[in-house]
N, C-alpha and C positions, 0 to 999 in steps of 0.2 A: 272966768276965762284963764287958761294955765298961761305960764309964761316960760321962755325956753329954759329958765333956773327950774322952773318946778318939772317939765318933761325930761331934763337930764337927771335931776333928782331921782325921779319915780323909774328911770330906765337904769339907773344905777341901782336901786332897790331890788329892781326883778333881777338883774345881774348878780344879785348874792342869793338867789334862791336855793341853790345849792349849799348853803351855810350848814355845816355839820353840827354844830350846837344847837341844841333845840330852842333853849331861851332865847339866843342869839336870832335865831329865825323867828321866833313869835315876835320880838322887837319889828323885826323888818316886816312881818305879816301885817301887823297893826299900822305900821306907816303906809305901806300900800292899800290898807283897806281905807283910811282914813283919805284917800285920793276917791273914793266911790268910783262911779261910772267912767271917770276918766281915766282910768286905770287898765279896762276892759280891752280895748285896741292893743296897747302895749303887751298886755298879757298874753291876749290871743298870737299876737306876733311870735312872742318867745316860746309859747306851746308848741307853735307849728315849727320853729328851729330848734327844738332840743328833742336829743333821743333819751336823756335820763329819765327813767320811770319815776325816781324819788322827784324831781324838779317837775314832771307834769303832773304828778298827782297833788303836788302842791300848790301848782297854779290851778289846776281845775278845781281845787276846793276852794281857792280863794276869787275866783271866777264865780263858784256857785253862791258864795256868801254876799259878793258885792249886787248879784242879781235878784236874790231874794230879798236884800235890802231895799232895791230900787222897786221891785215889783210890790212890793208890802206898802211903799208909799204911795206908790200909784192906785192902788186898791183903797187906801184909806183916803186919797184925795177924791175918789170916785165915791165912794161910801157918802161922804160928808156934804162932797159940793157938785157933784154930777150925775147922781145916781137917777135923774129923770132920761139921759141918754142909755137907753139899753144896748145899743150897738157898741157904743164905747165899753161897756164891761164885758159885754161877749168878745171884744177883739183882746181887751186886758186877759181875759182867763186864756184865749188862745194863744198870746205871748208867752204863757209859761210854759208853752210847748215849741212853740216858733217864735223866738225873740226877734227876729229881723223882719217879722209880719210886715208886710206893706199896707199899712192901714189905710193908705189914699185908693188904692186900688179895690179894697173891699168895699168902701164908701162910694165908689165910682162905680161898680158891678149893683149896689141896693140903690142907688139912684137911677139907675138905667131900669132896673125893674119896676120901681116906683113909677118910673114915667109910662112905662107899658100898662100898666094897671090905669094910672090916670087917665090915659086917653079914652079908656072905655067908660069910665065913671060920668055920671051927671046926675045933677039933682033929683031928680024925679025915681031914681033908682029907691026901692026899698032895701033895707038893712041885710033881708034873705039875698036880693040881688047883688047888693056889692059885695058880699061873701063870695059869690057864685063868679063875679068877675076875677077875684083875688085866685080862686082855687082853678080856674079855666088857666090864667098865666103861670101859675107857680106849677101845677099836676098834669095839665094838659100841652102846654108848650114848652116848659123849661123840663118837664119831666122829672121833678122832686117826687121821693117817695121814703118811706120807711123803711129804715135797716132792719127790717124782721129776722135776716140771718145773722146778724151780729150786731144785736141789739146793746151790749154792754162794751163795745169796743169804744175806748177813748176819742178815736177819730170822730164819733159821733158828736162829741160837745165843743169842736172847736169849728169856728167860721169859716176859715177858709178851705178846710175838709169837705164842709156841708153843700160850699158854694160850687166847689170841683166835682166832687163824687155825686152831687144832687141826694145822696141817702144821707137820714138822719135819725135820731131821735124823736119820742113826741116832743119832747123840750127843747132840742135846736131848731125843728120844725116849726113849732109854737112860736120861738122867738121869732124867727123870720118873718112869720105872719105878724107878729105885733110891730116889730119894727117898721116893716112896709105901711101895717094899716095906719099906725098913729103918724107916720110922717105924710099920710094922705088925709089926716083928720077924720079917720075911722074908728070908733071907740070900741076898740077889741084889746082886750086884757089877760092876763094869763090867771089860772085857776089852779093852785097847788093841790089837784086830788093827790091821795096817795096812791104810787105807783104807777100812776099816769097823768102826765100833764095835760091840761085841755084849756079851751079860751072860752071867754065870754063877751058876747057881745050887749052892750049896755043902753039902756035909753039915753037920749041927750041930757035928761036932769040928773041922770045917776053918776055921771063923769068923775064929779068933785067929790061925792063920800058916797061911794057904791054900796048896796046893800043887795040881797037875795031878791029883792022886788024890782030891782033895776035891771035885771038880766032879761035882755029878750028871749035869747037861746044861747046854747054851747055848741062848740067847734071842736071836732077832733081832728087836731093836724096828723096825727098819725095814719088817718084814714082818709086821706086825699081831702079833709077840711069839710068830713060828713056834720051836718047839722044835726043836734038831737036836743033833749029838753031835760029838764030838773027828773023825770021821773027816770031816763036811765041811768042817771047817778046814783040816785037811790037805789037801783037795782043792784049797780056795780059793788056798792058800798056793802048792801046786804049780803052777796056774795061772799066779801072779803071778809064779813063777820066783824065789823068793826063799828062803832059808835060814831053816828053820824056828827059831824062839826060845821059849824057857819063857815069856816075857811073852805070847807069841800065845795062850796055852792057860789064863793064870791071873789072877785077878782084880789090878787096878791101886788106885793111890790115889786119894783124892780130889785130890789135887793133881795128879797125873797127867791126870785128866780136864779139871780146869780150864785146866790148861796146852794140854791138846789144844784144847779150847774157844776159848782165846785165839788159838791158831796159826791154827784153822780161819778164826776172823775176820779176822785179817792176811792170809791167802790170799785171801780173798774182795774185801777192800777193794784190794789189788793189782790184782787184776781191772779194777776201777773207777778206779784210780786215784788213791783218797782218801789222799794222804800224812798228813794230819794225824790221822786214825784210825789210820793204823799206827803213827805214832809212839807215839800215846797209848797203843795195845796193846802195843809192845816195850817201853814203859816199863814196863807193869804186870807183864811178865816177869820183869823184872829183882827185882822184889819175891819171887820164888821163889827167890833164889840165896842 
């Protein structure tokens, strides 16, 4: 907890942001960085109240360093201790673009959709019928759909944008289905198929250590949750002229999914030449090592 003295010292340091001597400024910057996220609000206030472009640039650079270090710590914590929570990972990725993301609001929306699905489910439904209920809620009632006109847009990879626009990529739509299904106790998991993320519905016995024989069927989140078989995957791989691998048919981990989401964003920002965003995201990937 910061004290009045700490706050006064921090404000005094921020007031010295126009220090002309670069060596002296570096010492000031290091002292501000030591305050971590506590320095963000005062820095943002200072940014709003200055017209000095040099000071503005210095403040923005410090804010970016603090934000990046804080996000790295959050990603590292998720990777080591919270990776079972895919929604948390999805929201962390979203925070790299929307730092003030209202996570509670996102959780409430997810819970509302879950309850809408839960009302329609009962123990006598087959696996196929369970998926049919999810598809009806997402694609017929809420009108989610694949963003086929702008597939590489970064907005496809942020959960708030997905919930607001109802448009997403195979990965983001697939993640939404996984998050809802697993909150409902349904064994739906992601499959890291090259160039197309899909889902697998597992047998009850395959949940702990899933293999190819534990998959009942596959789901295409980008095509309104259409159900298909292993044969379609084999044909797809054949068309791509790549060697089949076990990972193309079996569930992947949540960390694999979040890593793919970050890589998708890096690719999107390379298309627009946004080097700062690329550097931020590449830093987040290091937390997974």
